C-alpha positions in Angstrom: -38.6 -14.6 5.8 -40.6 -13.2 2.8 -40.0 -14.2 -0.8 -37.4 -12.2 -2.9 -38.5 -8.8 -4.1 -37.3 -7.9 -7.6 -37.9 -4.4 -9.1 -39.6 -4.5 -12.5 -36.6 -2.8 -14.1 -34.1 -5.3 -12.8 -32.8 -8.3 -14.7 -32.3 -11.6 -12.9 -31.0 -14.3 -15.2 -32.4 -17.8 -15.2 -30.3 -20.0 -12.9 -29.6 -17.4 -10.3 -30.4 -18.5 -6.8 -32.1 -15.9 -4.5 -32.6 -16.6 -0.8 -35.5 -15.6 1.3 -35.9 -11.9 1.8 -33.6 -10.8 -1.0 -34.3 -7.4 -2.4 -33.1 -6.5 -6.0 -33.5 -2.8 -6.6 -34.0 -0.9 -9.9 -31.8 -1.5 -12.9 -29.8 -4.2 -11.2 -28.4 -7.2 -13.2 -27.9 -10.6 -11.6 -26.1 -13.3 -13.6 -27.2 -16.9 -14.1 -24.5 -18.4 -11.8 -25.0 -15.9 -8.9 -26.2 -16.9 -5.5 -27.6 -14.3 -3.1 -28.0 -15.3 0.5 -31.0 -14.6 2.7 -31.7 -10.9 3.1 -29.2 -9.6 0.6 -30.1 -6.2 -0.7 -29.0 -4.8 -4.0 -30.0 -1.1 -3.7 -30.0 -0.2 -7.4 -27.8 -0.2 -10.5 -25.8 -3.1 -9.1 -24.2 -5.7 -11.4 -23.4 -9.1 -9.9 -21.9 -11.6 -12.4 -19.9 -14.8 -12.7 -19.8 -17.7 -10.2 -20.4 -15.3 -7.3 -21.9 -16.0 -3.9 -23.0 -13.2 -1.6 -23.6 -14.0 2.1 -26.7 -13.2 4.1 -27.8 -9.7 4.8 -25.0 -8.1 2.8 -26.0 -4.7 1.3 -24.6 -3.6 -2.1 -25.0 0.0 -3.2 -25.3 1.6 -6.7 -22.8 1.1 -9.4 -20.9 -1.7 -7.7 -19.5 -4.3 -10.1 -19.1 -7.7 -8.3 -17.8 -10.9 -9.9 -17.0 -9.7 -13.4 -13.9 -11.2 -15.1 -10.6 -10.5 -13.3 -8.4 -7.7 -14.5 -5.6 -10.1 -15.4 -4.5 -10.3 -19.1 -3.6 -14.0 -18.6 -7.3 -14.9 -17.7 -8.8 -17.2 -20.3 -12.3 -17.7 -18.9 -11.5 -20.4 -16.4 -14.3 -21.3 -14.0 -13.2 -19.2 -11.0 -15.3 -17.9 -8.1 -15.9 -15.0 -5.8 -17.3 -15.5 -2.4 -18.4 -12.6 -0.2 -19.4 -13.3 3.4 -22.4 -12.2 5.5 -23.3 -8.8 6.9 -21.0 -6.9 4.6 -21.4 -3.3 3.4 -20.3 -2.8 -0.2 -20.7 0.9 -1.1 -21.0 2.8 -4.4 -18.6 1.9 -7.2 -16.9 -1.0 -5.5 -15.3 -3.6 -7.7 -14.5 -7.2 -6.7 -13.0 -9.8 -9.1 -13.0 -13.6 -9.0 -9.9 -15.7 -9.0 -7.6 -17.0 -11.8 -5.9 -20.3 -12.6 -2.6 -18.7 -11.3 -4.1 -18.1 -7.8 -6.3 -21.0 -6.9 -9.4 -19.9 -8.9 -11.1 -18.1 -6.0 -11.3 -14.8 -4.3 -12.7 -14.9 -0.7 -14.1 -12.0 1.4 -15.1 -12.6 5.0 -18.0 -11.6 7.2 -18.9 -8.1 8.5 -16.6 -6.2 6.2 -17.1 -2.6 5.0 -15.9 -1.6 1.5 -16.4 2.2 1.0 -16.9 3.9 -2.3 -14.8 3.0 -5.2 -12.5 0.5 -3.4 -11.3 -2.6 -5.2 -10.6 -6.2 -4.3 -8.4 -7.8 -7.0 -8.4 -11.4 -8.2 -7.3 -14.3 -5.9 -7.3 -12.1 -2.8 -8.3 -13.4 0.7 -9.8 -10.8 2.9 -10.7 -11.7 6.5 -13.6 -10.8 8.8 -14.5 -7.3 9.9 -12.0 -5.6 7.5 -12.6 -2.0 6.5 -11.5 -0.5 3.2 -11.9 3.3 3.1 -12.7 5.1 -0.1 -10.6 4.4 -3.1 -8.5 1.6 -1.6 -6.8 -0.5 -4.2 -5.9 -4.1 -3.4 -4.0 -5.8 -6.2 -4.2 -9.5 -7.0 -3.1 -12.4 -4.7 -3.1 -10.3 -1.5 -4.1 -11.5 1.9 -5.7 -9.2 4.5 -6.2 -10.4 8.1 -9.2 -10.0 10.4 -10.0 -6.4 11.6 -7.5 -4.8 9.4 -8.2 -1.2 8.3 -7.0 0.4 5.1 -7.2 4.2 4.9 -8.5 6.2 2.0 -6.5 5.9 -1.3 -4.2 3.2 0.0 -2.6 1.0 -2.6 -1.4 -2.5 -1.9 1.0 -4.3 -4.3 0.2 -7.8 -5.5 1.1 -10.8 -3.3 1.4 -8.6 -0.2 0.1 -9.8 3.2 -1.5 -7.6 5.8 -1.8 -9.1 9.3 -4.8 -9.1 11.6 -5.6 -5.8 13.4 -3.1 -3.9 11.2 -3.7 -0.3 9.9 -2.5 1.1 6.6 -2.7 4.9 6.5 -4.5 6.9 3.9 -2.6 7.4 0.6 0.0 4.9 1.6 1.6 2.7 -1.0 2.3 -0.7 0.6 4.8 -2.9 -1.2 5.9 -5.2 1.7 4.1 -7.4 4.2 2.6 -5.7 7.2 2.8 -7.5 10.5 -0.3 -8.2 12.6 -1.1 -5.2 14.8 1.3 -3.0 12.8 0.7 0.4 11.3 2.2 1.4 8.0 2.4 5.0 6.6 3.8 6.7 3.6 4.7 6.2 0.0 6.4 3.8 -0.1 4.9 2.7 3.2 7.1 2.0 6.2 6.3 0.4 9.6 5.5 3.3 11.9 4.6 1.5 15.1 1.7 -0.6 16.4 -2.0 0.1 15.8 -2.5 1.1 19.4 -5.8 2.9 18.9 -7.2 -0.1 17.1 -6.1 -2.4 20.0 -7.7 -0.1 22.6 -10.9 0.1 20.6 -11.1 -3.7 20.5 -10.5 -4.0 24.3 -7.1 -5.6 24.2 -5.7 -5.7 27.8 -3.0 -3.3 29.0 -0.8 -6.4 29.6 -1.2 -7.5 26.0 -0.5 -4.0 24.6 2.6 -3.6 26.8 3.9 -7.0 25.7 3.4 -6.0 22.1 5.3 -2.7 22.7 8.3 -4.6 24.2 8.3 -7.3 21.5 8.1 -4.6 18.8 11.2 -2.8 20.1 13.2 -6.1 20.2 12.0 -7.3 16.8 13.0 -4.1 15.0 16.2 -3.3 16.9 19.4 -2.7 15.0 21.4 -5.7 16.4 21.5 -9.0 14.4 19.2 -10.2 11.6 15.4 -10.1 11.7 15.2 -13.9 12.0 17.7 -13.9 14.8 15.6 -11.4 16.7 12.5 -13.4 15.9 14.0 -16.4 17.8 15.0 -14.2 20.7 11.5 -12.7 21.0 9.9 -16.1 20.7 11.8 -17.3 23.7 11.2 -14.3 25.8 7.4 -14.0 25.0 6.6 -17.7 24.7 3.4 -17.2 26.8 2.1 -14.2 24.9 -0.2 -15.5 22.1 -0.5 -12.1 20.3 3.3 -11.8 20.1 3.5 -15.3 18.8 1.0 -14.4 16.1 3.4 -11.8 14.8 6.3 -14.2 14.9 4.3 -16.8 13.0 3.4 -14.2 10.4 7.1 -13.4 9.8 8.2 -17.0 9.8 5.5 -18.0 7.3 6.9 -15.5 4.8 5.6 -14.7 1.4 6.7 -13.2 -1.9 7.3 -9.8 -0.3 9.7 -8.7 2.4 8.4 -7.6 5.8 7.6 -3.9 6.1 10.1 -2.4 8.6 10.7 1.0 10.3 12.7 3.7 8.6 14.8 4.1 11.7 15.3 2.3 15.0 11.9 2.1 16.6 11.0 4.5 19.5 7.8 4.2 21.4 5.4 2.0 19.4 
């Protein structure tokens, strides 16, 4: 690959590491502890700071602020990091913050993600692979987002919340609880409104898997017994269904937030 290309108006501080084929556009600023992987492209007016690593072929659009100090009033300059994976799209005005001492000192974003304009990844978050943030999504600190999750425009996620793999958060939703894998949450405050069936179909999950998820969902969120009692019942009935077991593992693992549940007894998921 060719040597890095740096526009004359850009500032790349001494100490920054630029991989082969990196392109730094006009009026960008790259800090002295930044690493840009092969083929990274900063289109223009991009600021990358702190102990930040950007994976290969990721494209970052104008006015994004990546790796600047976390928006946590307890932060005292500790040596925290931000790591962004390969093949991501980070659109205009996106902000991503590194970690803090209270959250393990690192924020991690996976491969193949898309962060649309003005979305935010807070400190100490862990975002999986192939995640999509639509415009103006706000992810508070210490959150976890599983692979292939999609967050609709203007969605807001409270700190310490967990969003499972393949889940969907509807636009303008305010999520203050954990969202199970494959689940769909809507509203302010958001409630569990079923399964992300469209997402499952788009990713070629089998009819058998989808039908198993539907049955398990109805049992998990029925009215009888406690949630943990129903978890054990579903675990026994669906012991050979890996995707159902993934949901059960998510619930059993627990976190600082309750699990997002339906407003009423679930109908067709």
